[in-house]
C-alpha positions, 0 to 999 in steps of 0.5 A: 884784975890780975896784973900782967907779969913784969916781963909782959909790961916791959915787952909792951913798954919796949914796943912803944918807947925803946928806940933800939933793941939790945945787942943780945935781942937784936942778934937773938939766936940764929939757930931759931931763925934757922931752925926748921922745927917751925915747918914740921906740920907743913912738911908732914902735910906734904908728905901726907898729900903725896901718900894720899896720891900714892894710895890713889895710884895703888887703888887705881892700878889694882882696879883698873880693868877689873870687875867692880865686884872685886872692890869689897871695901864698905865704902865705894871705890869712887868715894874712896878715891874721892876721899884720898884726893880730897885729902891730898888737896887739903893737905897741900893747901895747908902747906901752900897757905903757910908758905904764902903767909910766910912769904909776906914776911919775906916780902917786907924783909926784902924791901919797903912795901905798902902796909896794906900788902900785909893783909893781902898776903894774909887773905891770899893764904886763906883761899882762891878769892884772896889769891886772885886779889893778890895776884891783881893788886901786888906787883909780882913776878913768879915768886913763891907767893905768886906760884902758891896763889896760882896753885890755890886757884887751881885747887878749886878744880881738883874735886871736878877732876877727881870725879872723872878719874873713874868710870864704869862700863858693862861687859860680858863675862864668859861663863860656861853655865850650861845655858849656851847650847848650839846643836850639832848633827854628828849623827842624826837619828830620827824616827823613820822606820823601814816599811815592813812590807818591803824590807826584804824586796831586793833593791827596795828602800821604802819607809813607813809614811806614818814614821816620817817626822812632821818636823822634817816635812815642816823644815822643807816647806818652811825653807821654801816659803820663808825668805830667811832661816835663822839657825836654832840655838839656846841662849839666855841673852848673849853667848859665844862659842869660841871653837870650830864645830862640825855638823851634818848639813844639807846644801843645794846648788841651782843653775839655769839650764834653759839653753843647755836643756834638750827640747822637743817640740810636739805640735798640736791644736792651740792648748794641746801643743807641748814641749818635751824637756830633758835637763843635763841631769837627764830629768824628763818632763812635759809642759803645755800652755796650761802649765804655770810651774812644774817641779820634776825629779829624778824619780828615786834615791841614787843609791847602788850596789858594788859588784853583781847583785847578791840577793836581798838588801838586808843581807848585803849592806856592805855592798851598798853605796849612797852618794851624798845627793839626796835628789836632783830637781828640775823646775820649769816655769813660764815667764809670761802672765795669763792675759786671756790670749793664747800664751806662747810656749816659752819656759825657763828651766832650772836644775837644782841638786840637794845634797848632804854637806859637812858644815863647819861653824866658827866665830858663833855669837848671839845677841838675844834672838839674833845669831851671827856665825861664819859657815864654811861648806865642804862636800862629802864623799860616798856614804856607806853603812857603819858600825860594829856590824855593818850587815845589820846597821842602819848608820850611814857614814859620810866623809869629805876631804878634811872633814870628820865622819858624819852620820845619818840613819839610813831610814831618815835619809830615805824619808827625806828623799821621799818627801822631795819626791812626793806630790807634796813637793814635786808636781805642777801648777796648771791654768786650765781654762783661766782657772788655777788648778785646786789643789795644786800638786807640789810646792811650785806655787812657792817658786812663782815670784821668787828666786828659785836658787834662794828658795832651794838655798833656804830650804837647805838651811832649814833642813840643816837646822832641823838636823842640828836641832834634833840630834843628841850632839851639841856644843856648849858655849859661854854665856856673856853675863853682864859685869861692870868693869872699872876704867881709869883715865889717868890724865885726870890725876894731873891737876891733884899731883900738880897741886901737891908738887907745887905744895912741896916746891913752895915749902922747900922754897920758902924754908930756903928763902927764909934762911937766906933773908934771916927771916923768922918763921912767923907764918900766919901767927896773929901774935907775931903781928900783935908784937910788931910795931911801925917805927917812924923815927927815921922818917923826914916830915916832907917824905911819904910815910916810911917806917920800919916794921919791928919787933923785940922777939925773934923766936916765935916759941918764946912769943907763944910762951909769953902769950900763954902767960898774958891776959889782955882786954880790949879797950 
């Protein structure tokens, strides 16, 4: 076996037998003791720990409230943040562990301590379990070692905190992709045509029945029968329209005129007794005991000419005026069910006006098949024929206070009036000899057991939707495309920052304390422990074992150099 170098054998001899070190070694270079070269790695670790946290803050600040798709790094955002926080924690614990290890030398330098505490400090520098034991076994105040031990224990929760920093929520990103369409009736132009037989007959306005759109008829009766009408739109999911939009619409207003109508009683035998009723709008009709419900109208579309009659309709269109009212209706219904006895002549009478309106739509939002919007209704004034040449135009224009010009083809307006005046809508439902008349005339059966006002309102909404859906104008909105966004919860960064700050505090405090107590920077060096021995020379026999922990080397670098050149074997 190769013999140990002479200076190594001299070292081990001095550890056992030398009573006092020479003045040269005893005072070995304060510059090594005060030299901070031994803290290079710890300082670098703290700086790198702060750098990792700075990277986390920079990443989170950049990505906060941003779409997750903006993160294009090949490692996910969560994983990247977790890597940096874990790096910050590990680097901080490296520095804290070194400080706790150095604290044991300062601990023994300041006063006499039990030798077992050397192992307690060393265990505390390695992890949270040793830190718990250190805090529970050693009498301590708020020293650097205790602060470092507490930080080591708290660092256990850093990873859990890191998982809470980032969360994701799905939002709708507004995209104008052509899939969000809300119909508008700026100019409704349907298929109705004038009847050729009546086109030149004075004041006559007749349309060809075959040209009246079945969709228009369906809109009328669907509105009466159904409880609600959902405005039509086109959207593949969730959409939003941000502006205000105008459209030609239909409105209705109903009032109970039972007490204000003029009623003339016409006596007769039993079932022949009847009532002649005239509403405030001048609609006249007759009811008897067999009448269950009756829908009457004013008989014609209320248009007129200005000035004296000047000939045929086609040649004098500029003198024609159309009020916005499409029709005025009276509805009378008995309130008593038929029970086989002679029913009294008691009816309630309602008067309803159906007219063109200007509709203003705002705050339009859709969610699947549901739509939410704000609808404002504006009355319209008298309509006239418009166009480059009104004499040959079929374009009726209407405008109200604060509304834009809205148009409808005259044939379609007349067609709607014809539907409402026809026996499909206006007529009566009777109960002759206890049997309901089949087929019944008009739409009265739809008013038997429901609110008349609500039925007309829903019919108007259905017609308004028909005008919008079958016009060429539309408003393009924004489709809300689902997009995942990043949410940052900054308070969860508190613990990683605290651990790193404590690491910096421990390094700075331990460096200063080592200088103050002229303690060599041994830290966790096992070689330093091997080269120390306990000197019991000054201990009295009757006293508790008390000794001095000594070494003849004050320079860790020189000790490391000696260790590199020394070979030993275990006895």
